[in-house]
C-alpha positions as CSV (number, residue, x, y, z in Angstrom):
1,M,0.0,0.0,0.0
2,N,1.3,3.5,-0.9
3,E,2.0,5.7,2.0
4,R,-0.5,8.5,2.3
5,K,0.8,12.0,2.5
6,T,-0.6,15.5,2.4
7,P,-0.5,16.9,-1.2
8,H,1.7,19.9,-1.7
9,L,2.4,22.3,-4.5
10,I,5.5,22.0,-6.6
11,H,6.7,24.9,-8.6
12,R,8.0,24.5,-12.2
13,R,11.6,25.3,-11.2
14,D,11.5,22.4,-8.7
15,V,10.2,20.0,-11.4
16,L,13.0,21.1,-13.6
17,K,15.5,20.4,-10.9
18,G,14.1,17.0,-10.0
19,G,13.1,16.0,-13.6
20,L,9.7,15.0,-12.4
21,A,7.5,16.1,-15.2
22,G,8.0,13.2,-17.6
23,A,9.5,10.7,-15.1
24,A,6.2,10.0,-13.4
25,G,4.6,8.6,-16.6
26,V,7.8,6.6,-17.4
27,A,8.3,5.2,-13.9
28,L,4.7,4.3,-13.2
29,W,3.7,3.0,-16.6
30,G,3.2,-0.8,-16.2
31,S,5.5,-2.7,-18.6
32,W,3.9,-4.7,-21.3
33,E,5.5,-7.9,-20.0
34,R,3.5,-7.6,-16.8
35,M,0.3,-8.0,-18.9
36,V,1.5,-11.3,-20.4
37,H,1.8,-12.8,-17.0
38,A,-1.5,-11.4,-15.7
39,G,-4.2,-13.9,-14.7
40,P,-7.7,-13.9,-16.1
41,V,-9.8,-10.8,-15.3
42,R,-12.7,-11.4,-12.8
43,P,-15.7,-9.4,-13.7
44,Q,-16.9,-7.4,-10.7
45,A,-18.5,-4.2,-12.0
46,K,-22.2,-3.8,-11.8
47,S,-22.6,-0.1,-12.8
48,V,-20.8,2.6,-14.7
49,I,-20.8,6.3,-13.9
50,Q,-19.6,8.1,-17.0
51,I,-18.5,11.7,-16.4
52,W,-18.7,13.0,-19.9
53,M,-16.6,16.1,-20.3
54,W,-18.6,17.6,-23.1
55,G,-16.4,19.6,-25.4
56,G,-13.1,18.0,-24.4
57,P,-11.0,18.8,-21.3
58,S,-7.3,19.9,-21.4
59,H,-5.0,17.1,-20.3
60,L,-2.2,19.7,-19.4
61,D,-4.6,21.5,-17.0
62,T,-5.9,18.3,-15.3
63,F,-4.2,14.9,-15.1
64,D,-1.1,15.3,-17.4
65,P,0.6,18.6,-16.4
66,K,3.7,19.8,-18.2
67,P,5.2,22.5,-15.8
68,N,8.5,22.7,-17.7
69,A,6.9,23.2,-21.1
70,G,6.8,27.0,-20.7
71,Y,4.2,29.7,-20.7
72,D,3.0,29.0,-24.2
73,Y,1.8,25.6,-23.1
74,C,1.0,26.0,-19.4
75,G,-0.2,29.6,-19.3
76,P,-0.6,30.6,-15.6
77,F,-1.2,26.9,-14.6
78,D,2.5,26.0,-14.2
79,K,2.4,24.2,-10.9
80,V,1.7,20.6,-10.1
81,I,0.6,18.9,-6.8
82,A,1.8,15.7,-5.3
83,T,-0.9,13.1,-4.8
84,N,-1.3,10.5,-2.1
85,V,0.5,8.0,-4.5
86,D,4.3,8.4,-4.6
87,G,5.4,9.6,-8.0
88,I,2.1,10.7,-9.4
89,Y,1.5,14.5,-9.9
90,I,-1.5,16.3,-11.3
91,N,-2.3,19.9,-11.9
92,A,-2.3,22.0,-8.8
93,M,-5.8,23.1,-9.5
94,L,-7.0,19.7,-8.3
95,P,-6.0,19.4,-4.7
96,L,-8.9,17.3,-3.5
97,L,-8.5,14.8,-6.3
98,A,-4.8,14.6,-5.4
99,K,-5.9,13.0,-2.1
100,Q,-7.9,10.4,-4.0
101,A,-5.2,9.2,-6.5
102,D,-5.0,5.8,-4.9
103,K,-8.6,5.2,-6.1
104,Y,-8.1,6.0,-9.8
105,A,-5.8,5.3,-12.8
106,I,-4.8,7.9,-15.3
107,I,-4.5,7.0,-18.9
108,R,-2.2,9.6,-20.4
109,S,-1.9,8.2,-23.9
110,M,-5.4,8.2,-25.3
111,T,-5.5,8.9,-29.0
112,H,-7.6,8.8,-32.1
113,G,-6.4,11.8,-34.1
114,I,-9.9,13.2,-34.7
115,N,-10.6,16.9,-34.0
116,A,-14.3,17.1,-34.9
117,H,-16.8,17.0,-32.0
118,E,-19.4,14.7,-33.6
119,T,-17.0,12.2,-35.1
120,A,-14.8,12.0,-32.0
121,S,-17.8,11.7,-29.6
122,Y,-19.1,8.8,-31.7
123,L,-15.8,7.1,-31.8
124,V,-15.0,7.4,-28.1
125,Q,-18.4,6.2,-27.0
126,T,-19.0,3.4,-29.6
127,G,-15.4,2.4,-30.4
128,R,-16.2,2.5,-34.1
129,E,-15.2,4.6,-37.0
130,P,-18.1,6.3,-38.7
131,G,-19.6,4.2,-41.6
132,R,-22.8,3.0,-43.1
133,N,-24.0,1.5,-39.9
134,V,-24.7,3.6,-36.8
135,F,-23.4,1.6,-33.8
136,P,-24.7,1.9,-30.3
137,C,-22.7,3.6,-27.6
138,I,-21.6,1.6,-24.5
139,G,-24.5,2.9,-22.4
140,A,-27.0,1.5,-24.9
141,V,-25.2,-1.9,-25.1
142,V,-25.0,-2.1,-21.3
143,S,-28.7,-1.2,-21.1
144,M,-29.5,-4.1,-23.5
145,L,-27.2,-6.7,-21.9
146,K,-27.7,-5.7,-18.2
147,G,-31.2,-4.2,-18.3
148,Y,-34.7,-5.4,-18.1
149,E,-34.2,-8.4,-20.3
150,H,-31.4,-9.6,-17.9
151,E,-33.0,-9.6,-14.4
152,Y,-32.7,-5.8,-13.8
153,Q,-35.9,-4.7,-11.9
154,G,-34.9,-1.3,-10.8
155,L,-37.2,1.6,-10.2
156,A,-35.4,3.8,-12.8
157,P,-34.5,3.0,-16.4
158,P,-31.2,1.1,-16.9
159,Y,-29.5,3.9,-18.8
160,I,-29.9,7.4,-17.5
161,V,-28.3,10.7,-18.6
162,L,-28.0,13.6,-16.1
163,T,-29.3,16.0,-17.2
164,E,-29.1,17.0,-20.9
165,S,-28.8,14.8,-23.9
166,Q,-25.4,14.8,-25.5
167,G,-26.9,15.5,-28.9
168,R,-23.8,14.5,-30.9
169,F,-25.1,11.2,-32.3
170,S,-27.8,8.6,-31.8
171,E,-26.8,6.8,-28.6
172,A,-28.8,3.6,-29.4
173,G,-27.7,3.3,-33.0
174,F,-29.0,0.3,-34.8
175,L,-30.4,-1.2,-31.5
176,G,-33.3,1.2,-31.8
177,P,-35.1,3.7,-29.5
178,R,-35.8,1.0,-26.9
179,Y,-32.2,1.4,-25.7
180,K,-31.9,5.2,-25.8
181,P,-31.1,6.8,-22.4
182,F,-33.7,8.3,-20.1
183,V,-32.7,12.0,-20.0
184,T,-33.8,13.6,-16.8
185,G,-33.7,17.2,-17.7
186,G,-34.0,19.6,-14.8
187,D,-31.3,20.7,-12.4
188,P,-30.4,18.5,-9.4
189,N,-29.2,21.6,-7.6
190,R,-32.8,23.0,-7.5
191,N,-35.4,22.0,-5.0
192,P,-37.2,20.0,-6.2
193,F,-35.2,18.3,-8.9
194,V,-37.8,18.4,-11.7
195,V,-37.2,15.2,-13.6
196,E,-39.0,15.1,-16.9
197,G,-41.8,12.6,-16.9
198,I,-41.8,12.2,-13.1
199,I,-42.3,15.7,-11.8
200,A,-44.2,18.4,-13.7
201,E,-43.0,21.8,-12.6
202,G,-45.9,24.0,-11.5
203,I,-48.4,21.2,-11.3
204,S,-49.3,19.9,-7.8
205,D,-49.6,16.2,-7.0
206,Q,-53.3,16.7,-6.3
207,R,-53.9,18.2,-9.7
208,Q,-52.0,15.3,-11.4
209,Q,-54.3,12.9,-9.6
210,Q,-57.4,14.9,-10.6
211,R,-56.2,14.7,-14.3
212,R,-55.9,10.9,-14.0
213,E,-59.4,10.6,-12.6
214,L,-60.8,12.8,-15.4
215,L,-59.1,10.5,-18.0
216,H,-60.7,7.5,-16.4
217,N,-64.1,9.1,-16.3
218,L,-63.9,9.9,-20.0
219,D,-62.6,6.4,-20.9
220,S,-66.0,4.9,-21.9
221,L,-64.5,2.5,-24.4
222,G,-62.1,1.1,-21.9
223,K,-65.0,0.6,-19.4
224,A,-67.0,-1.2,-22.1
225,M,-64.2,-3.6,-23.0
226,P,-62.4,-4.2,-19.6
227,D,-60.9,-7.5,-20.7
228,N,-59.4,-6.3,-24.1
229,P,-55.7,-7.3,-24.1
230,H,-54.7,-4.2,-26.0
231,F,-56.4,-1.9,-23.4
232,R,-54.8,-4.0,-20.6
233,K,-51.3,-3.2,-22.0
234,L,-52.2,0.5,-21.9
235,D,-53.3,0.1,-18.3
236,I,-50.0,-1.5,-17.4
237,C,-48.1,1.4,-19.1
238,E,-50.2,3.9,-17.1
239,E,-49.6,2.1,-13.9
240,K,-45.8,2.2,-14.5
241,A,-45.9,5.8,-15.4
242,Y,-47.8,6.9,-12.3
243,G,-45.6,4.5,-10.3
244,M,-42.6,6.6,-11.4
245,M,-44.4,9.9,-10.7
246,F,-45.6,9.0,-7.2
247,G,-43.8,5.9,-6.2
248,G,-40.3,4.8,-5.4
249,A,-38.7,6.4,-8.5
250,R,-39.8,9.8,-7.3
251,Q,-38.2,9.2,-3.9
252,L,-35.0,8.0,-5.7
253,F,-34.7,11.3,-7.5
254,D,-35.4,13.4,-4.4
255,L,-32.1,14.8,-3.3
256,A,-33.8,16.4,-0.3
257,Q,-33.5,13.0,1.3
258,E,-29.7,13.5,1.5
259,N,-28.5,15.5,4.5
260,D,-27.1,19.0,4.1
261,S,-23.6,18.0,5.0
262,T,-23.4,15.4,2.2
263,R,-24.9,17.8,-0.3
264,D,-22.4,20.5,0.7
265,T,-19.5,18.0,0.3
266,Y,-20.4,17.4,-3.3
267,G,-20.9,21.1,-4.0
268,R,-24.1,23.1,-4.3
269,N,-24.0,23.3,-8.1
270,T,-25.5,21.3,-11.0
271,F,-22.4,19.1,-11.5
272,G,-21.9,18.5,-7.8
273,Q,-25.5,17.4,-7.2
274,A,-25.5,15.4,-10.4
275,C,-22.6,13.4,-9.0
276,L,-24.6,12.8,-5.8
277,M,-27.6,11.8,-7.9
278,A,-25.4,9.3,-9.7
279,R,-24.3,7.7,-6.4
280,R,-28.0,7.3,-5.5
281,L,-28.7,5.7,-8.8
282,V,-25.8,3.2,-8.3
283,E,-27.1,2.4,-4.9
284,H,-30.4,1.4,-6.5
285,G,-28.7,-0.8,-9.1
286,V,-28.9,1.4,-12.3
287,P,-26.3,-0.2,-14.7
288,Y,-25.3,2.9,-16.6
289,I,-25.4,6.6,-15.7
290,T,-23.9,9.4,-17.8
291,I,-23.3,12.9,-16.3
292,N,-23.2,15.2,-19.3
293,Y,-20.9,17.9,-17.9
294,K,-20.9,20.8,-20.3
295,G,-18.6,23.8,-20.5
296,W,-15.2,22.4,-21.6
297,D,-15.1,23.6,-25.2
298,T,-12.8,26.4,-24.3
299,H,-11.7,28.0,-27.5
300,K,-11.6,31.5,-25.9
301,Q,-10.5,32.7,-22.4
302,H,-9.7,29.1,-21.4
303,F,-7.9,29.9,-18.2
304,D,-10.6,32.2,-16.9
305,I,-13.2,29.5,-17.4
306,M,-10.9,26.8,-15.8
307,R,-10.6,28.9,-12.7
308,R,-14.3,28.4,-12.2
309,K,-14.7,24.9,-13.6
310,L,-11.7,23.0,-12.2
311,P,-12.5,23.7,-8.5
312,E,-16.1,22.6,-9.1
313,M,-15.0,19.4,-10.8
314,D,-12.3,18.7,-8.2
315,Q,-14.8,19.0,-5.3
316,A,-17.6,16.9,-6.8
317,M,-15.5,14.1,-8.4
318,A,-13.3,13.7,-5.2
319,A,-16.5,13.5,-3.1
320,L,-18.0,10.9,-5.5
321,L,-14.9,8.7,-5.3
322,E,-14.7,8.9,-1.5
323,D,-18.4,8.4,-1.0
324,L,-18.5,5.4,-3.3
325,S,-15.5,4.0,-1.4
326,Q,-16.9,4.5,2.0
327,R,-20.2,2.9,1.1
328,G,-18.5,-0.2,-0.4
329,L,-19.7,0.7,-3.9
330,L,-16.5,1.6,-5.6
331,D,-15.4,-2.0,-6.1
332,T,-18.5,-2.6,-8.2
333,T,-18.8,0.8,-9.9
334,I,-16.6,2.0,-12.8
335,V,-16.1,5.7,-12.8
336,W,-15.0,6.9,-16.3
337,W,-13.9,10.6,-16.7
338,G,-13.1,12.0,-20.1
339,G,-14.4,13.7,-23.2
340,E,-14.3,13.3,-27.0
341,F,-10.7,14.5,-27.1
342,G,-8.3,16.9,-25.3
343,R,-7.4,20.4,-26.0
344,G,-4.5,21.9,-27.9
345,P,-1.4,21.8,-25.7
346,K,-0.1,25.1,-27.2
347,V,-2.2,28.1,-26.0
348,Q,-3.7,30.3,-28.7
349,W,-2.9,33.7,-27.3
350,E,-3.8,35.6,-30.4
351,S,-7.1,37.3,-31.2
352,P,-9.9,36.3,-31.4
353,W,-9.0,33.4,-29.1
354,N,-7.3,35.4,-26.4
355,G,-5.9,32.5,-24.5
356,G,-7.9,29.6,-25.8
357,R,-7.2,25.9,-26.5
358,S,-8.3,24.2,-29.7
359,H,-9.7,20.7,-30.2
360,F,-7.0,18.0,-29.9
361,G,-7.4,14.3,-30.6
362,Q,-3.8,13.3,-31.1
363,C,-3.1,12.8,-27.4
364,F,-5.3,13.3,-24.3
365,S,-6.1,11.8,-20.9
366,V,-8.8,9.7,-19.4
367,V,-9.3,8.6,-15.8
368,V,-10.9,5.4,-14.7
369,A,-11.7,4.2,-11.2
370,G,-13.4,1.3,-9.5
371,G,-15.2,-1.7,-10.8
372,G,-12.0,-3.7,-11.0
373,F,-9.6,-1.0,-12.3
374,K,-6.5,-0.7,-10.1
375,G,-6.1,2.7,-8.5
376,G,-2.8,4.6,-8.0
377,Q,-1.6,3.8,-11.6
378,V,-0.5,5.7,-14.7
379,V,-0.9,4.1,-18.1
380,G,1.1,5.4,-21.0
381,A,2.8,8.8,-21.3
382,S,2.8,11.8,-23.6
383,N,5.8,13.7,-24.7
384,A,7.3,16.7,-22.9
385,Y,4.7,19.1,-24.4
386,G,1.7,16.8,-24.4
387,T,1.5,16.9,-28.2
388,D,2.0,13.2,-29.0
389,V,1.8,9.8,-27.3
390,A,5.3,8.7,-26.1
391,Q,4.4,5.3,-24.6
392,R,1.6,2.8,-24.8
393,P,-1.0,4.3,-27.1
394,V,-4.6,3.6,-26.0
395,Y,-7.5,3.7,-28.5
396,P,-11.1,4.1,-27.5
397,Q,-12.0,0.6,-28.5
398,D,-9.4,-0.8,-26.1
399,L,-10.8,1.4,-23.2
400,L,-14.4,0.3,-24.0
401,G,-13.4,-3.3,-24.4
402,S,-11.8,-3.2,-21.0
403,M,-14.9,-1.8,-19.3
404,Y,-17.1,-4.4,-21.0
405,T,-14.8,-7.1,-19.7
406,L,-15.1,-5.8,-16.1
407,L,-18.9,-5.7,-16.5
408,G,-18.9,-9.4,-17.4
409,I,-19.7,-8.6,-21.1
410,D,-17.5,-10.5,-23.5
411,P,-16.1,-7.8,-25.9
412,D,-15.3,-10.4,-28.5
413,G,-18.8,-12.0,-28.3
414,P,-21.6,-11.2,-30.7
415,L,-23.6,-8.0,-30.4
416,P,-27.3,-9.0,-30.6
417,N,-29.3,-6.8,-33.0
418,S,-32.4,-7.0,-35.2
419,S,-30.6,-5.8,-38.3
420,G,-28.9,-9.1,-38.9
421,L,-25.4,-7.7,-38.6
422,D,-22.7,-10.1,-37.7
423,V,-20.6,-7.9,-35.4
424,A,-18.8,-8.3,-32.1
425,V,-19.5,-6.2,-29.0
426,M,-16.1,-4.4,-29.1
427,P,-13.2,-5.8,-31.1
428,A,-9.8,-4.8,-29.9
429,S,-7.8,-2.1,-31.8
430,D,-5.3,-3.4,-34.3
431,K,-3.3,-0.2,-33.9
432,G,-2.1,-0.2,-30.3
433,Q,-1.2,-2.7,-27.6
434,G,-4.7,-3.9,-26.7
435,R,-6.9,-3.7,-23.7
436,L,-5.9,-2.3,-20.4
437,S,-4.9,-5.6,-18.7
438,E,-2.2,-3.9,-16.7
439,I,-4.8,-2.1,-14.6
440,M,-7.4,-4.8,-14.5
């Protein structure tokens, strides 16, 4: 076990003296030979919380800092912080996550080379290059293979997005609308959290019940044919709908049931409360939850935005990891942090960008925790400026295939579909070094 220590700031000059900037990735990157001798992976994950960094986060300003790269790359964020794992340093803007590094692994060598939002989003979440067939994302596949058809009987749908649809591609692909996510809408930081289809803002419970009674009174055909099987199916749908509106599902989405201290720990903002909501959903067995965390497409005034966003992210994500761990849920819950790509390592100081970062798919970072992934690890490395992968390139299909494996879904097995396509769940990439066995 790594010795815990209090994280401390390290200035760029100290990193230059100690040669720490690139050494951490080199020293901590598991050798490929270790994978060869690794035993079979035991599936243990039951749920996934995907923290989707909509727009693409900067790897230099988060989990792969380059303090000796100079101002044109670091801007004002030229300090790193020691984590509670010897040899791992992250950006100094993330002090709370620095105390949780023993719980997560940093992949510093993600790559696909695509700089367009829609194409990159599709590739990262489906593991497929765009083509004639629209493949489902991992959330839809998990919904199909771990949802209602496979003994899931939860109060909430098996694939939930908090709180806005990503809108970059059709999540269900050729699996069809049955496997699209339930998008909550609303804002979990508001009281109440108005979940679309469960709570109608401005309409009281009494009025909802009165509307239901009125519909029943007007349903003369249904009364005349009470045993009709088609009408019975509609009655069952109605019961389920009202069960969500007034039954256990409503209580599930009611964050007022959490104490104030817990809510404060996550942060009283939309992202913080979405992370808390994700923990509640995991507790109730929901297989796949996406938090669509917008605001990371920082073409302009990047550092001003990061001064607001990074502390918010740091607080909520650290609270989520700690909370899951304390409740005994982290071992069975994969937490996946990342976006469609990273952001340009070299800052665009010129007008009209005024200190922005561009799209960057050549090299970026992803963080995974729990569900069988080993914490306190670094996989791969980027070069001294974060512009290219230096060691162990990891492609989206290898990341997704690793998560499928931990969920007990054979990535090399057939992907069931009604289109008659003979395809596997998630074939390994033929470009890199395969799935992430060194941290599984």
